[in-house]
C-alpha positions in Angstrom: 26.7 27.4 17.6 25.8 24.4 15.4 28.3 21.8 14.3 29.4 22.0 10.6 27.7 19.3 8.6 29.1 17.6 5.5 26.7 15.7 3.2 28.2 12.9 1.2 26.3 11.1 -1.5 28.0 7.8 -2.5 27.5 6.9 -6.1 28.8 3.9 -8.0 27.9 2.5 -11.4 28.2 -1.2 -10.4 24.7 -1.7 -8.9 23.4 -5.2 -9.7 19.7 -4.4 -9.3 19.8 -1.3 -11.5 23.0 -1.1 -13.6 24.4 2.5 -13.9 21.9 3.6 -11.3 23.4 7.1 -10.6 23.1 8.0 -14.3 19.6 6.5 -14.7 17.4 9.2 -16.2 14.5 10.5 -14.1 12.4 13.2 -15.7 15.3 14.2 -18.0 18.0 14.3 -15.4 20.3 11.6 -14.0 19.2 10.3 -10.6 22.3 11.5 -8.9 21.5 15.1 -9.9 18.0 14.9 -8.4 19.5 13.6 -5.1 22.2 16.3 -5.0 19.8 19.0 -5.8 17.4 17.8 -3.1 20.1 17.7 -0.4 21.4 21.1 -1.4 17.9 22.6 -1.4 17.1 21.3 2.1 19.9 23.5 3.4 20.9 21.2 6.3 24.4 20.6 5.1 27.2 23.2 4.9 28.7 21.3 2.0 27.4 18.5 -0.2 29.9 16.1 -2.1 29.3 13.3 -4.5 31.7 10.4 -3.7 32.3 8.1 -6.7 34.8 5.7 -8.1 33.5 6.5 -11.7 35.0 9.1 -13.9 31.8 9.2 -15.9 29.7 9.9 -12.7 32.2 12.5 -11.7 32.0 14.3 -15.1 28.2 14.3 -15.1 28.1 15.5 -11.5 30.6 18.3 -12.1 28.5 19.4 -15.1 25.5 20.1 -12.9 27.6 21.9 -10.3 28.4 19.3 -7.7 31.6 19.0 -5.8 33.0 15.5 -6.5 35.6 13.4 -4.9 36.9 10.3 -6.6 37.2 7.3 -4.2 38.7 3.9 -4.3 36.9 1.3 -6.5 37.7 -1.3 -3.9 35.1 -0.1 -1.4 32.4 -2.8 -0.5 29.8 -0.2 0.5 28.8 3.4 0.2 29.6 3.9 3.9 33.2 3.1 3.1 33.1 5.6 0.3 31.7 8.2 2.7 34.4 7.4 5.3 37.2 7.9 2.7 35.8 11.4 1.9 35.4 12.3 5.6 39.0 11.4 6.2 40.3 13.7 3.4 42.2 16.8 4.7 39.7 19.1 3.0 36.8 17.7 5.1 38.4 17.2 8.5 36.8 20.3 9.9 33.3 18.9 9.7 31.9 17.6 13.0 29.0 15.8 11.4 29.1 13.7 8.2 25.7 12.7 6.7 25.6 9.7 4.3 22.7 10.4 1.9 21.9 7.4 -0.2 22.4 8.2 -3.9 19.0 6.7 -4.8 16.9 8.9 -2.5 15.8 11.9 -4.6 12.7 12.5 -2.5 14.4 12.4 1.0 12.3 14.3 3.4 13.8 17.3 5.3 12.6 15.9 8.6 14.3 12.5 7.9 17.6 14.1 7.2 17.2 16.6 10.1 16.5 13.8 12.5 19.4 11.6 11.5 21.7 14.6 11.7 20.4 15.6 15.1 21.2 12.2 16.5 24.9 13.0 16.0 25.0 16.8 16.2 22.6 17.2 19.2 22.2 13.9 21.0 25.9 13.0 20.7 25.6 9.7 19.0 28.6 8.4 17.0 26.4 7.5 14.1 22.8 8.5 13.2 20.7 6.9 10.5 17.3 7.5 9.1 14.4 5.0 9.2 11.1 5.3 7.5 8.0 3.1 7.8 7.5 0.3 5.4 4.1 0.8 3.8 3.3 -2.5 2.1 4.0 -6.2 2.3 5.6 -5.9 -1.2 8.1 -3.3 0.1 8.8 -5.5 3.2 9.6 -8.5 0.9 11.6 -6.4 -1.6 15.4 -7.1 -1.3 16.1 -3.6 -2.8 14.6 -2.1 0.3 17.1 -2.3 3.1 15.2 -2.9 6.4 16.4 -1.9 9.8 15.6 -3.1 13.3 15.9 -0.6 16.1 16.8 -0.9 19.8 14.6 0.6 22.5 16.7 3.8 22.4 16.2 4.2 18.7 19.7 2.9 17.7 20.0 0.6 14.8 20.6 -3.1 15.7 20.4 -4.7 12.3 20.2 -3.9 8.7 18.9 -6.5 6.2 17.7 -7.0 2.7 15.6 -9.9 4.1 12.2 -9.2 5.6 12.6 -8.1 9.2 11.1 -8.3 11.7 10.3 -11.9 10.7 6.7 -12.9 10.7 6.3 -16.7 11.1 2.7 -16.7 10.0 3.0 -14.6 6.9 3.6 -11.0 6.2 2.7 -8.0 8.3 -1.0 -6.9 8.4 -2.1 -3.3 7.8 -2.3 -2.9 11.6 1.3 -4.2 11.9 2.5 -1.7 9.3 0.6 1.2 10.9 2.4 0.6 14.3 5.7 1.6 12.7 7.6 -1.6 13.8 8.5 -2.3 10.1 11.1 0.1 8.9 13.4 0.7 6.0 16.8 2.4 6.1 
């Protein structure tokens, strides 16, 4: 028997790099709709919820069929928003909670499956997804959250700064191909 999985997509309007990001149009639909549709279509979560502090995001998400939970505007991160939803009585029966970033409309099934398996199968308390950084520009981009992993695959550090640090410049094509440079 598999553990029930709750997918939570945190969405706030207050992004400094792209204001009103969840409602930003992409091919005629708001970004949050593309993310929600992708997670639902993958079929890896028993339920998918949009967690937002915005009445406007809630209204838009409900209009395309998403379940929405309003969360505190005081949360400093999406993880805090996800934790609030996971603690709600309606969701206490879920053994695994997946935080799906609200700006990842193309998340790969294997990425989501692997992060979920870290918790549901391997017994980790928290699982996260990491994907290879493909260019020096992406490595330098503060909008791309980088992650450093321990030998067992667990996350050691998240940073908007370029990690791992290269004293003599950026990573080479060979460095990037090894998979040591990852984004969250």
